[in-house]
C-alpha positions as CSV (number, residue, x, y, z in Angstrom):
1,M,16.5,-17.1,-23.4
2,A,15.1,-18.7,-20.2
3,P,15.3,-16.2,-17.1
4,D,17.5,-18.5,-15.2
5,E,19.9,-18.2,-18.1
6,I,20.2,-14.5,-18.1
7,L,23.1,-13.5,-15.9
8,D,22.9,-9.7,-16.4
9,F,20.6,-8.1,-13.6
10,A,19.6,-5.1,-15.7
11,R,18.3,-7.6,-18.6
12,L,16.8,-10.1,-16.1
13,Y,14.8,-7.3,-14.4
14,A,13.9,-5.4,-17.2
15,E,12.4,-8.5,-19.1
16,N,11.1,-10.6,-16.2
17,C,10.3,-8.2,-13.1
18,S,9.6,-4.5,-14.2
19,G,6.0,-5.5,-15.7
20,C,4.9,-5.8,-12.3
21,H,7.5,-4.4,-9.8
22,G,8.0,-1.1,-11.9
23,A,11.1,0.0,-13.6
24,E,12.4,1.5,-10.4
25,G,11.1,-1.5,-8.1
26,R,8.5,0.8,-6.6
27,E,5.0,-0.7,-7.5
28,V,3.1,-0.5,-4.5
29,R,1.2,-3.9,-5.2
30,R,4.4,-6.0,-5.4
31,F,7.5,-7.0,-3.6
32,R,9.2,-3.7,-2.6
33,S,12.7,-4.4,-4.2
34,A,13.3,-0.6,-4.0
35,D,12.7,-0.3,-0.1
36,P,16.1,-0.1,1.4
37,V,14.7,-0.7,5.1
38,Y,13.5,-3.9,3.7
39,L,16.5,-4.9,1.9
40,A,18.4,-4.1,5.1
41,L,16.4,-6.5,7.2
42,A,15.9,-9.2,4.7
43,D,18.9,-11.7,4.1
44,D,20.0,-12.9,0.7
45,Q,18.4,-16.4,1.3
46,V,14.9,-14.7,2.1
47,I,14.8,-12.8,-1.3
48,R,16.5,-15.9,-3.1
49,K,13.3,-17.9,-1.9
50,M,11.1,-15.3,-3.3
51,T,12.6,-15.6,-6.6
52,A,12.8,-19.2,-6.6
53,N,9.6,-20.3,-5.4
54,G,7.7,-17.3,-6.8
55,A,4.0,-16.5,-5.2
56,R,1.3,-17.9,-7.0
57,E,-1.1,-15.9,-4.9
58,R,0.3,-12.7,-6.4
59,R,0.4,-14.2,-9.5
60,C,4.4,-13.9,-9.3
61,P,5.7,-16.8,-11.5
62,V,8.9,-18.9,-10.5
63,L,12.1,-17.2,-11.8
64,G,13.2,-20.2,-13.8
65,A,12.3,-23.7,-14.6
66,V,13.3,-25.4,-11.1
67,P,10.9,-24.0,-8.3
68,G,12.7,-24.1,-5.2
69,D,16.2,-23.9,-6.4
70,V,17.8,-20.9,-4.5
71,N,21.5,-21.8,-5.7
72,R,21.0,-20.8,-9.2
73,Q,23.5,-18.3,-10.2
74,A,20.6,-15.9,-11.8
75,D,19.1,-16.0,-8.5
76,R,22.2,-14.8,-6.9
77,N,22.8,-12.2,-9.5
78,H,19.3,-11.0,-9.0
79,V,19.8,-10.4,-5.4
80,A,23.1,-9.0,-5.7
81,G,21.6,-6.6,-8.5
82,I,18.7,-5.4,-6.3
83,R,21.0,-4.8,-3.4
84,A,23.4,-2.8,-5.9
85,R,20.8,-1.0,-7.3
86,W,18.5,-0.3,-4.0
87,S,20.2,-0.9,-0.9
88,R,21.5,2.1,1.1
89,R,24.5,1.5,3.0
90,G,24.3,2.2,6.8
91,I,20.4,3.1,6.7
92,L,19.9,1.2,9.9
93,D,23.2,2.0,11.5
94,A,21.9,4.2,14.4
95,A,18.8,1.9,14.8
96,N,18.1,-1.4,16.9
97,P,16.2,-3.2,14.2
98,P,13.9,-6.0,15.2
99,S,14.6,-9.5,13.9
100,Y,13.3,-10.1,10.3
101,S,11.4,-13.2,11.4
102,A,9.8,-13.9,14.9
103,K,12.0,-15.5,17.7
104,S,9.3,-16.4,19.9
105,A,5.7,-16.9,19.9
106,G,3.4,-13.6,20.4
107,N,1.1,-12.9,23.3
108,I,-2.2,-11.8,21.9
109,F,-3.1,-9.9,24.9
110,G,0.1,-7.9,24.7
111,G,-0.6,-7.6,20.9
112,E,-4.0,-5.8,21.5
113,V,-2.2,-3.3,23.8
114,A,0.4,-2.7,21.4
115,Y,-2.0,-2.3,18.4
116,K,-3.9,0.4,20.5
117,T,-0.8,2.2,21.1
118,F,1.0,1.9,17.6
119,C,-1.5,1.1,15.1
120,E,-5.1,2.4,16.1
121,G,-4.3,5.8,15.3
122,C,-4.2,5.1,11.5
123,H,-6.0,1.6,11.1
124,G,-9.0,2.2,13.7
125,P,-10.2,0.5,16.5
126,G,-10.1,-3.2,16.2
127,G,-8.2,-2.7,12.9
128,R,-11.4,-2.2,11.0
129,G,-10.0,0.8,9.0
130,G,-9.7,4.6,10.0
131,K,-9.0,7.9,8.2
132,K,-5.2,7.1,7.3
133,G,-5.6,3.2,6.6
134,S,-7.9,0.6,5.4
135,S,-8.9,-2.5,7.5
136,I,-6.4,-4.9,8.6
137,T,-8.7,-7.2,10.5
138,D,-10.8,-8.1,7.1
139,A,-11.3,-11.7,7.0
140,S,-10.5,-12.0,3.2
141,F,-7.5,-9.8,3.7
142,L,-5.9,-12.0,6.6
143,V,-6.5,-15.1,4.9
144,L,-4.4,-13.8,1.9
145,V,-1.3,-12.9,3.9
146,S,1.1,-15.0,5.9
147,D,2.4,-14.3,9.4
148,Q,5.6,-13.0,7.8
149,D,3.8,-10.9,5.5
150,L,2.2,-9.3,8.4
151,R,5.6,-9.0,10.5
152,T,7.4,-7.5,7.3
153,A,4.7,-4.7,6.8
154,V,4.7,-3.9,10.5
155,I,8.6,-3.5,10.5
156,A,9.3,-1.9,7.1
157,G,6.2,-0.1,6.9
158,R,5.0,1.2,3.4
159,P,6.6,4.8,3.2
160,E,5.1,5.3,-0.4
161,L,1.6,4.9,1.1
162,G,2.3,7.0,4.2
163,A,2.9,4.2,6.5
164,P,5.8,4.4,8.7
165,D,8.3,1.6,9.6
166,W,8.5,0.4,13.1
167,R,10.2,3.3,14.4
168,G,7.5,6.0,13.3
169,N,4.1,5.0,14.7
170,V,4.5,7.1,17.9
171,P,7.5,9.9,17.9
172,G,10.4,8.9,19.9
173,K,9.1,5.5,20.5
174,P,10.0,2.7,18.2
175,M,8.2,-0.5,18.6
176,S,10.1,-3.4,20.6
177,D,10.7,-6.7,18.8
178,Q,8.4,-8.2,21.3
179,D,5.7,-5.3,20.5
180,I,6.0,-6.5,16.6
181,T,5.7,-10.1,17.5
182,D,2.8,-9.5,19.8
183,V,0.7,-7.4,17.2
184,V,1.3,-9.9,14.5
185,A,-0.1,-12.6,17.0
186,W,-3.2,-10.4,17.7
187,L,-3.8,-9.8,14.0
188,V,-3.4,-13.6,13.4
189,S,-5.8,-14.4,16.0
190,Q,-8.6,-12.4,14.1
191,R,-8.3,-14.8,11.3
192,T,-11.5,-16.6,11.0
193,P,-11.8,-20.4,10.5
194,G,-13.0,-21.9,7.5
195,P,-11.3,-20.5,4.5
196,P,-8.2,-21.8,3.1
197,Q,-5.4,-20.4,5.4
198,P,-2.1,-19.3,4.6
199,N,1.1,-21.1,5.8
200,A,1.2,-20.4,9.6
201,D,5.1,-20.9,9.6
202,S,6.5,-17.3,10.1
203,N,9.5,-17.9,8.2
204,S,7.6,-18.6,5.1
205,A,8.3,-16.2,2.2
206,H,5.0,-16.7,0.5
207,I,1.4,-17.7,1.2
208,R,0.2,-21.4,0.3
209,S,-3.6,-20.5,-0.5
210,P,-5.4,-21.3,-3.9
211,I,-7.2,-17.7,-3.7
212,M,-6.0,-14.9,-5.6
213,P,-5.9,-11.8,-3.7
214,N,-7.6,-8.3,-4.4
215,E,-4.7,-6.4,-5.2
216,T,-6.3,-3.0,-4.3
217,M,-7.1,-4.4,-0.9
218,L,-3.5,-5.4,-0.3
219,S,-1.6,-2.4,-1.6
220,R,-4.1,0.0,0.4
221,A,-3.5,-1.9,3.7
222,G,0.0,-1.6,3.1
223,Y,1.2,-5.3,2.2
224,S,2.3,-6.9,-0.6
C-alpha cells in the first residue's frame, strides 16, 4: 500500500518513518518529531509541508505520489498522530515563545553581539567550534541549512545533544525574538558566495540544494 493511502498513524510511521527518525522519533540526525518544544512552535501546516515535499538533501522522500500536496488525508493523519504521541500540553504556557518564522529582517551587527552573549560559550569565538559545540560557521555546513533551519535550531535547541532551547543559554535570560532573528542574520552573513545556496526564504521548510549533507556535521552542530 502506498504511504498516502495509509490512514493509520502507527502503521504509517512504522513503515515509512521509523527507519530514519527512530521508533520513538528521537533519531538526532532527522526531523525531531518527538521534540515537544518544536511541536508547540511549528503549526500543522509547517509539518504537513515537510511530509508533502520531503527533503532531498536529507534523503527524506515525499510521503506520497504527488509532491507539495499538503491536503492529503494521510498527511493530516500523520501530523495528528505526531502530536498525539509526542506533544506535551502546556509546555510553553509559562513562556513567551518567539515566533516560528522571522517577522522582520535581522541586524547582522546585533546578531554578532547576541551570538557572543548566548552562543559563544558552546560554539566558540566566531562560531568556529568550542568544547561543547562544533562549528556553526563552517562554509559547508551553512550551505546545507536554510535560514529557517537555523532559526528552528536556535529556538528549539537540541536537548538530546546538550543544546538548550532559547531559554537556557544564559540562566534567567531567555533570548528575545529579535535576538534570535539577529543571530540568524549574522550566521547567514557568514555564508560564502559560490556554492549552491539554500532557499533564502525564511519560511522554507527545507533546503533547495543538490548537495547531500554530511549527517555527522549536521547532528553534531545541533541541526537536522
